[in-house]
C-alpha positions in Angstrom: 14.6 15.5 -10.4 12.3 18.4 -9.7 13.9 21.0 -7.4 11.9 21.1 -4.2 14.6 23.1 -2.2 12.5 26.3 -2.1 9.3 24.6 -1.0 8.1 24.9 2.6 8.5 22.0 5.0 5.0 20.9 5.9 3.3 17.8 7.2 2.5 15.6 4.3 0.1 12.7 4.4 -1.1 10.2 1.7 -3.6 7.3 1.9 -3.7 4.8 -0.9 -5.8 1.7 -1.3 -6.2 -1.5 -3.4 -7.3 -5.1 -3.2 -6.5 -8.6 -4.3 -9.3 -10.9 -5.1 -9.0 -14.7 -4.8 -10.8 -18.0 -4.3 -12.8 -18.3 -1.1 -10.6 -21.2 -0.1 -7.5 -19.1 -0.4 -9.1 -16.3 1.7 -10.0 -19.0 4.3 -6.4 -20.3 4.4 -5.2 -16.7 5.1 -7.8 -16.0 7.7 -7.2 -19.2 9.6 -3.4 -18.7 9.6 -2.9 -22.1 8.2 -0.8 -21.2 5.2 2.4 -23.3 5.1 4.5 -20.2 4.3 3.4 -18.6 7.6 1.5 -15.4 8.5 0.5 -14.1 5.1 -0.9 -10.8 6.3 1.9 -10.1 8.8 4.6 -10.7 6.2 2.7 -8.6 3.6 2.4 -5.8 6.1 6.1 -5.7 6.6 6.8 -5.9 2.9 4.5 -2.8 2.4 6.3 -0.8 5.1 9.7 -1.7 3.6 8.5 -0.8 0.1 7.4 2.6 1.2 10.9 3.3 2.6 12.5 2.2 -0.7 10.2 4.0 -3.2 13.0 6.3 -4.4 15.1 3.2 -5.3 12.2 1.9 -7.5 10.6 4.9 -9.1 13.0 7.0 -11.3 13.3 10.7 -10.2 11.3 10.1 -7.0 12.8 12.0 -4.1 14.1 9.9 -1.1 12.1 10.9 1.9 12.5 10.4 5.7 9.1 8.9 6.5 7.7 9.6 10.0 4.9 7.1 9.9 3.7 4.2 7.8 0.5 2.2 8.6 -0.6 -0.8 6.6 -4.2 -2.0 7.2 -5.4 -5.3 5.8 -9.0 -6.3 5.9 -10.5 -9.5 4.7 -13.6 -8.9 2.6 -15.6 -12.0 1.9 -18.8 -10.1 1.3 -19.9 -8.7 -2.1 -19.6 -12.2 -3.5 -15.9 -11.6 -4.1 -13.3 -12.9 -1.6 -10.5 -10.4 -1.3 -8.0 -8.7 0.9 -8.3 -5.0 1.0 -5.1 -2.9 1.7 -5.0 0.7 2.9 -1.7 2.4 3.5 -1.2 5.7 5.3 2.2 7.4 4.9 3.3 10.6 6.6 6.4 12.8 6.6 7.4 16.4 7.3 9.1 17.6 4.2 9.1 19.5 0.9 7.4 17.0 -1.3 4.4 14.6 -0.9 4.2 10.9 -0.1 1.7 9.7 -2.6 4.2 7.5 -4.4 5.3 5.9 -1.1 1.7 5.1 -0.2 0.9 3.7 -3.7 4.1 1.7 -3.8 3.4 0.2 -0.4 -0.1 -0.9 -1.5 1.2 -2.6 -4.6 4.0 -4.4 -2.9 1.7 -5.5 0.0 -0.6 -7.0 -2.6 2.2 -8.6 -4.6 3.5 -10.2 -1.4 0.1 -11.8 -0.8 0.1 -13.0 -4.4 3.6 -14.5 -4.0 2.8 -16.3 -0.8 -0.5 -17.7 -2.1 0.3 -18.4 -5.8 0.9 -22.1 -5.2 -2.8 -22.5 -4.2 -4.4 -19.8 -6.3 -2.7 -18.5 -9.5 -5.9 -16.6 -10.5 -5.7 -13.9 -7.9 -6.2 -10.4 -9.3 -4.9 -7.1 -7.9 -7.1 -4.1 -8.7 -8.4 -0.7 -7.7 -5.0 0.6 -6.6 -5.5 4.3 -6.2 -4.8 7.4 -4.1 -7.6 8.0 -1.7 -6.4 11.1 0.1 -3.4 13.5 0.3 -2.8 16.5 2.4 0.0 19.0 3.0 2.1 21.2 0.7 1.1 24.0 -1.6 -1.7 22.1 -3.3 -3.4 21.4 0.1 -5.9 18.6 0.6 -7.3 16.3 -2.0 -9.7 13.4 -1.6 -10.9 10.9 -4.2 -14.5 10.9 -5.2 -15.6 7.5 -4.1 
């Protein structure tokens, strides 16, 4: 693991995003809350939060961090002729290393949970566009994706 012991403790923030596309009927099932497994978005949100907290257990050499805030936003996007759920995760801490991996892991696990809960009705769902949107804090300062 990289030695971060000499780094300053600063407020660190990362935002990551991704989406899962699906059939319109699957999106309607999620939106109406009629899925037989329960509240798809609520369960996916909790899975994402839990994943952010366990990132160091999943990614080799990733530092375990005490997170101060995790926010998982899920938006239903039926426009653009592509039914999808868009996930955006914001993770924050005060520490010596960034939280980009925690945000990216949370997005992926949130989307995987949606897939798992809906795979019986739509095996063709596709997760894509998982990427870092923004990071701030630390020696390298602020970075925002060109989108």
